[in-house]
C-alpha positions as CSV (number, residue, x, y, z in Angstrom):
1,M,0.0,0.0,0.0
2,F,2.8,2.4,0.8
3,R,4.5,1.7,-2.5
4,R,1.3,2.5,-4.4
5,T,0.9,5.7,-2.5
6,F,4.5,6.7,-3.2
7,W,4.2,6.0,-6.9
8,F,0.9,7.7,-7.2
9,S,2.1,10.9,-5.5
10,T,5.3,10.8,-7.6
11,G,3.1,10.5,-10.8
12,V,0.9,13.4,-9.6
13,A,4.0,15.6,-9.0
14,A,5.5,14.7,-12.3
15,G,2.2,15.5,-14.0
16,V,1.9,18.8,-12.3
17,W,5.5,19.7,-13.1
18,A,5.1,18.7,-16.8
19,T,1.8,20.6,-17.1
20,T,3.3,23.7,-15.6
21,K,6.3,23.5,-18.0
22,V,4.1,23.0,-21.1
23,N,1.8,25.8,-20.1
24,R,4.7,28.2,-19.5
25,K,6.2,27.3,-22.9
26,L,2.8,27.8,-24.6
27,R,2.5,31.2,-23.1
28,Q,6.0,32.1,-24.4
29,L,5.0,31.1,-27.9
30,T,1.9,33.3,-28.2
31,P,2.2,36.1,-30.9
32,E,2.0,38.8,-28.2
33,S,4.8,37.3,-26.2
34,L,6.9,36.7,-29.3
35,A,6.4,40.3,-30.4
36,A,7.3,41.6,-26.9
37,T,10.4,39.5,-26.9
38,A,11.5,40.6,-30.3
39,A,10.9,44.3,-29.4
40,N,13.0,43.9,-26.2
41,K,15.9,42.3,-28.1
42,A,15.7,45.0,-30.8
43,L,16.0,47.7,-28.1
44,E,18.9,46.0,-26.4
45,A,20.7,45.6,-29.8
46,G,20.0,49.3,-30.5
47,H,21.4,50.4,-27.2
48,R,24.6,48.3,-27.8
49,I,25.0,49.7,-31.3
50,K,24.5,53.3,-30.0
51,D,27.1,52.8,-27.2
52,R,29.6,51.4,-29.7
53,A,28.9,54.3,-32.2
54,V,29.4,56.9,-29.4
55,G,32.6,55.2,-28.3
56,F,33.8,55.1,-31.9
57,A,33.0,58.8,-32.5
58,L,34.8,59.8,-29.3
59,D,37.9,57.8,-30.4
60,V,37.8,59.5,-33.8
61,R,37.5,62.9,-32.2
62,D,40.4,62.3,-29.9
63,N,42.6,60.9,-32.6
64,M,41.7,63.8,-34.9
65,A,42.7,66.4,-32.3
66,Q,46.0,64.5,-31.7
67,R,46.7,64.4,-35.5
68,E,45.9,68.1,-35.9
69,E,48.5,68.8,-33.1
70,E,51.0,66.7,-34.9
71,L,50.4,68.4,-38.2
72,G,50.5,71.8,-36.6
73,D,53.8,71.0,-35.0
74,A,55.2,69.6,-38.3
75,L,54.1,72.7,-40.3
76,G,55.2,75.2,-37.6
77,L,51.7,76.5,-37.0
78,N,52.0,76.0,-33.2
79,A,55.4,77.7,-33.0
80,P,55.7,80.9,-30.9
81,V,55.3,84.1,-33.0
82,D,58.4,86.3,-33.3
83,P,57.5,89.7,-31.9
84,E,59.7,91.4,-34.6
85,V,57.7,89.9,-37.5
86,P,54.5,91.9,-38.2
87,A,51.2,90.2,-38.4
88,P,50.2,89.1,-41.9
89,R,47.8,91.5,-43.7
90,R,44.7,90.1,-45.2
91,Y,43.4,91.4,-48.5
92,T,40.1,90.3,-50.1
93,A,40.7,88.4,-53.3
94,I,37.4,89.4,-54.8
95,E,35.6,92.5,-53.8
96,N,31.8,92.4,-53.7
97,R,30.3,95.3,-55.8
98,N,26.7,96.3,-56.0
99,N,26.8,96.3,-59.8
100,P,27.7,92.8,-60.9
101,K,27.8,93.8,-64.6
102,Y,30.9,95.9,-64.3
103,V,34.2,94.6,-62.9
104,E,36.6,97.3,-61.9
105,G,40.0,97.3,-63.8
106,S,38.9,95.1,-66.6
107,T,38.8,96.1,-70.3
108,Y,35.5,94.4,-71.1
109,R,32.1,94.3,-69.5
110,T,30.9,91.0,-67.9
111,Y,27.3,90.0,-67.7
112,P,25.7,87.5,-65.4
113,Y,24.7,84.2,-66.9
114,N,21.0,84.2,-68.0
115,R,19.5,80.8,-68.3
116,N,16.6,82.0,-70.5
117,E,19.0,82.9,-73.3
118,D,19.7,79.2,-74.1
119,H,16.1,78.5,-75.1
C-alpha cells in the first residue's frame, strides 16, 4: 500500500510539473509574447550599437585632435610668434560690388549668366 501511494504521488507531482512547463512554454509562444520578446531584443541591440557608435565617435575625435596637433607642429603652426615679425595682412581676393555687370579694372564688360538665353 505504501508503494502504491508513493508512486501515485510521484506521478501526480511529475504530471503537475510537466503541465506547468508545457503551459509556460505555450504562453511564451503566443504572438503577443513573441512580439514583446522581439521588441526587447531589438531595443537591447539598438542600445549596444549606440554605445559602440558613441565610443567610436569619441575615439575618432580624440585621434583627430591628436593628429591636428602633430600636423600643426610639423608645419610650424603652433610655433611661438616672433615679436619682430608683423602680423600678416589680409586682403580680399574678390571685392563684392553692388553692380555685378561691371568689374573694376577690366577692359571688357561682364554680364551675369541668364538661363533663359539658351532656349
